[in-house]
N, C-alpha and C positions, 0 to 999 in steps of 0.2 A: 576467633570467636565470636566475638560481640562484634565484629564489621559485620560476620557474615549475620548478624540479626538486624544489624542497622541498613544493609543491605534489603533485605528481603520486607523492612518498615516501609526502606521507601518506593520497591514495590508496590505493595501493597497502598501506599498513602498514593499510588500515580492509577491503579490498575482500576480502583473501587472507583472515584468521578471519569476514569476512561469509560467502562464502560455503563457508566447510567448518560454520558454526553452520547454513546452510537446506539442506546436504546433511544432517546429525544427523539434523535434528529432520525428513526427508521417506523416513526411511532406520532409522532409531528409530522401534517401535514396540513399544506394550502390547496385547494381548489381540490382534493381527490391525491395531490401529488407530494410524497413525502420526502423530508429535507434533504434525507439522504437524496433520493434521485435528483429534485432539487440542482444540489453540490455538484453529485454526479454530472450533471448537462448539463452545467457551466462548463466543468473541467475539462467534459467530452475533445474540445478543438484543441487542445495540449497534450491532451494522451494522445489522439490520433498521431499527433508529433510523432509523437516517443513508443509508437507501435502497440498502444494501448487503449482502453477502452475511462470514461470517466468512471466508473465503479469500480476503475481495479485502480487509477490515482487515487483517488476516496480513499479509498481501502488500506490504501498507503500509508497515506496522510493522517487518520484517524487509527491507526495502527502505531502512530509514535509513542503510547505506553509500553508497548510489548508488540514484537515484530512478529512473531509465532498464533497473532489476530487477524490480520491480515490476509486470508484465506479463508475462516468463517467470514471476515464481512464481504471478499469478493460473492461468496455464497449465498449471504443472505439477502443483499443485492438480487443477485440475478432470480431468486424463487421466491421477491420478493416476500420478504420475511419479516417478523417485526422482532426478535432475535438472533443471536449468535446462532450459523450454526455447524455442528460437530459430527462430520461423517466419516466413516471406518473404513462405507464402499471406495474403491479407487477407481474403479471402473465407472460409480454412478457419479462421482467430480469430474474423469473424466466427460463423460455425457453432457454435464450441464453445461461444462467449459465450450464445450463444441459447441453444443443449441446456443448459447451466448455467445459467438463467432470468433470464436479464441483458432485461431491457423498457430500455423511454424513458428512464425514473427511473434508474434504474440503472446507463444509459451517461452521462445527464446529471451524476448526483451522481462518477460516477467521475469525472469531467472537472474538475468543481469543488470535489472534496478534491488532486487531484492539485495543480492551482493554489496551492491555501490546506492547503497542509499541512507538519510542519517541514523545512527544508532539511537537505539529507542531510548525515553526518557528516563530511564533509572541511570543509562552508561552517562549520557547529557551532563547529569545532576554528580555522578561521582566524578566524571570529569574537573566539572564546576569548583566542588570539594579538595581534590588531588592539587592542581595547580592553582586554585585560591583567583580564579580570569577568568569571566564572562568572556574574554578576547578569542581564548585559547576552545570552551564551550562550542562560543560559535562557527571558527573554523572547523575544529570537529565537525561541526556541522554539516556547513556550505562544501569544503571537498566534495567528501564522497559522494552529496546528494550531489553538485554538480558536474561528475564524471559520471554519474548514470544517468541524469537529464544528456549528457551529450550524446553519452556510447549509442545509448536506445534512439535513440535523434538519427545517428549515424551510420547505425545498425539498420533499422527505418531506413531512411534512404538505399540503402548499397541493394538492400533486398527490392525496392521499388525500382532501380533504374534497373537491375538485375534481369526484374523479370519485364521491362520494354525492350532490353535487345535478346536478351535469350527466354522469348521466353517457350513454356513447357507446353505442350502440344498431345 
């Protein structure tokens, strides 16, 4: 029972500062553009290789404290909001995603990267505590992330090549 409280305490001590950082990135701007948009635009070329966009990749990076905030961050970015968005209407979410360029490839690669990317910060801290090793913590971060990136790039490559050789009319 004490371990449960320690785990929750670590989660809270990570989630609060992360929420502040996300809020600051969404609300502080340069020349009328939020820091979040600047970061997303910077990440966009690499994200495109993965079949994603810069906002999606930025959301995954900012979602490291808790993976369940990735979609709210994506929605906040697409709606140009200044705070996290929580929507219950899945049809409305789908419409927002489509309006922002999501295709079947985007959806597949988001699912792939959701499954194969770094664990949340609390899990990484637990790995560090249990193993006593930063090496295993870093390996636990890198292996799924590299696998996710490579698989998304491979999926994108196959999709693009397939569209070139087998165009649907």
